[in-house]
N, C-alpha and C positions, 0 to 999 in steps of 0.2 A: 386483612391482607398484611403479610409480613413486609419489612423493608426491603428484603432481598427480592421478593416477588415484585415489589413496587418499582424496582429498577428496570424491569423489562420494558416498560414504556420508553424510557430514555434510551435503552440499548436498541430498541427498534429504530429509533431516529438515527442512532449511530450506524446501524446497519444499512439504513436507506442511503446514508451519505457515502458508505463504502461502495455500494452498487453504482453510485455516480461517479466515483473515482475510477472503477473499472472501466467506465465509459471513455475515460481519458485514453486508455489503451486502445479502445476501439476506434477512436478518432485518429489516434496516431498511426494506426495500421494502414490507413491510406484511403483511396489509393494514392501512393506517391506518384510523382510525375517525372518524366523524362528518362529515357533509356541510354542517354549518351555515355560514352566511355571516355576516360582521360587517364593520363598517367598520373602516378602518385604512389602512396604507400601500398596500395592494393593493385598496383600495376594497371592492366587494362580491364580489370573486373568492372562490370556495370554497377550502378547504383543498386539495382535489384539484387545482383549476386552478393554484393557486400551486406545488404540488409538481411538476407537469408542466412548468410554466415554468421552475422551478429546474433541473430535470434537463436540459432542452433547453439552457438558457443555459450550464451547466457543461460539458456535452459539447462545445460549440461554442468553449470558451475555447482560445486558442492555446497556452496553458501555464499550469501551476499547480504548487504544491508540496503534497504530501500528507505530513501528520505523523500517524502512527498508533500507538496503544498499545492493545493487547487481550490477552486470555488465550486460548490455544489448548490443544489436547490435548498439545502439546510444550512447554507452559509459557508464560510471558509473551513476548509478541512486540512488537517495536517497529520502526517504519520511518519514515525521513525521505527522501522521494524528490521530486526535481524532474522534471517530465516535459512534453513538448510534443506537438503533433500531427504533428511531422515525425519522430517515432521516437526522439528523444533522451530518455535517462533516466539520472539520476545521484543517488547518495545512499548511505544505509547501512541495513542490515538487522540486527537483533539478535534472536536466539532464545535463550530462557532468561535466567538472571540475569547471565551473563558471556559474552563473546565477540561481536564484531561483524564483519560482512562489508560491505566497500565494494563498490559496484556501479557500473559505467559501461556505458552502451549509447550510442555515438555515432553509429551508423548501423543498417541493417537486416541487417548481416552477422554481427557477433559481439557477445558480452557478455563483459565483464571482471569478475571478482570477486578481491577481495583481502582475505584473512582476517587479523585480528590475532592476536597470539600466544596470547592466552587461547582463542580459537576453535580454533586449530591443536592446542594442547595438549589440549583437550577432545575433539577429533576423534581424536587419536591415543591417547587413554587406553586402557590394557590392552594395547597392542601392545608387542612387545619394544623395549628401549632404542634399538637401532640404527635401528628403523623410526621411532620418535619423532624421533630426531635427523635422520634423512634428510628427514622431513616438514618440520621447522623450517628445515633448511638449504636445501631447494629452494624452499620457498614463502614464508618470512618476508619481508615487505616486497615481495612480487612479486605480480603480477597473473596469475590463471589465465583464459586465453582459451579461449572455448567458442563454436562456431557458435550463432546464435539457433534454428536448426532442431533442435539437441539437445534431447531431452525434458526434461532437467534444467534447461537454460537457459530453456525455454518456462515451466516452473513458477516459476522464480526470477523471471521477468519479469511475473508475474500482476499486480503492483501498479503496473506501468508502463503498463498498458493502461487508460487512463481510460474509454474507451468501453465496455469489457467490465465494468469495475468498476461503473460507474453503470448498465449495463444491467440489473443485479440490481434496481434500484430501479423500473425501468419495469414490472416484472412485477406490481405492484399498489399503485396510489396512489389507489384508489378511495374511501378513507375517511380523511380528514386532519382532525385537530382543530387549528383555528387557536388558538394560544395567545397569550402576552404578547409584547410587544416588549421587546428586550433589546440587549446589544452582545456582540460576539465580536471580540476583538482590536482594539477601538477602532471597529469598524464596526457600524452599527445593523442589527439583524436581527429577524426574526419567527419564533417557534417553531411547528412543527408536530409534533404528538405522537400516538403510537400505543400502546395498551396492549393486550396479548394474552398469555394463559398466564403471568402473572406477570412478564412482561418489558415494559419501557417503553423506546421508542425515540423519541428527539427529534432533529428536523432543524431546523437554524438557516438561514434564508434571508435573504440580504442585501435590505434594503429601499430602498437608494439605488443608483443605477446598475443594472447588470445584476443580476438576481435570482439570483446565484450561490449554490451551497451553500457555507456557511461551516464548518459542523461538523455531525457526526452522533454522537449519543451513544446507546449501548445499555447499558441496566443491567437487572440482575435475572435475566438469563438464564444459560445455561451458558458462554457466550463474550462476556462484557461487554467493551466497548471504546469507543474514541473516535477518530473521524477528523477531522482539521482541515485545511481547505483554505485556502491562502494564496497570496500571490505571483502572482495572476492576471495574465497578460500578460508576466511577467518572463522574459527570455531564460535558457535552460537551458545551463549550462556542462557540456558533456560532450565531453571530448576523448580520443582513443584514447592510451593510456599509451605511453611510449617503448619501443621494441622490446627494449631491454636489461632492462627491468623486467617483461617478459611471459614466462609459461610457456605454450606452446601445448599444450593438452591432447591435440589430435589427433596431434601429432608425438611426444609422450612415451609414448603408448600406453596 
């Protein structure tokens, strides 16, 4: 078994964590509660109407950056990913307390993952010394190339699909409580809140310019977390790594 192939086990754990992260969106989608109307930056629009506008505006954004921190069945999970509507995605994914994977998707053909030493050592833990050394020798500082059609790649790219991620919210925004006005990252925002089953989910919607979603916070449930959306309209830097720095998983077997 090559070191590149050996990483698939660890990448499966990463993919499982990403699936749990998407559940944060499913939780946040509701149902929100209360159809009350009030004056404010959105006039007499109801919470439901504001939520619908926010989802639509965010899905139409040319690009944005997702900053996520949550707890999953695999432990704490963090992600910082820039993505656009042309299929580009780049950033970092961290599962557990140590170990980070860098991700680049520059087109619709391949995804590249580069694991730091902590990640590789954790992945090879328990293996014979020669296997651990082989993993580090082959993969440290290099990118593992995988076709986007590969099942593992599809799972690892869950958070790069903004339409799918926000699609979870469209499942139920029938009841949204309009809250106070506040600021998120220096931008004015209105809060929409839902409480159900001991869990509270708060969505922060921009009140100036496009009604983009700025932040989603889920607290009190089994998988609490925060998703922050920034850099709307900013170009995504996602370039294919140099060939000398790439390990092609299909060719290594």
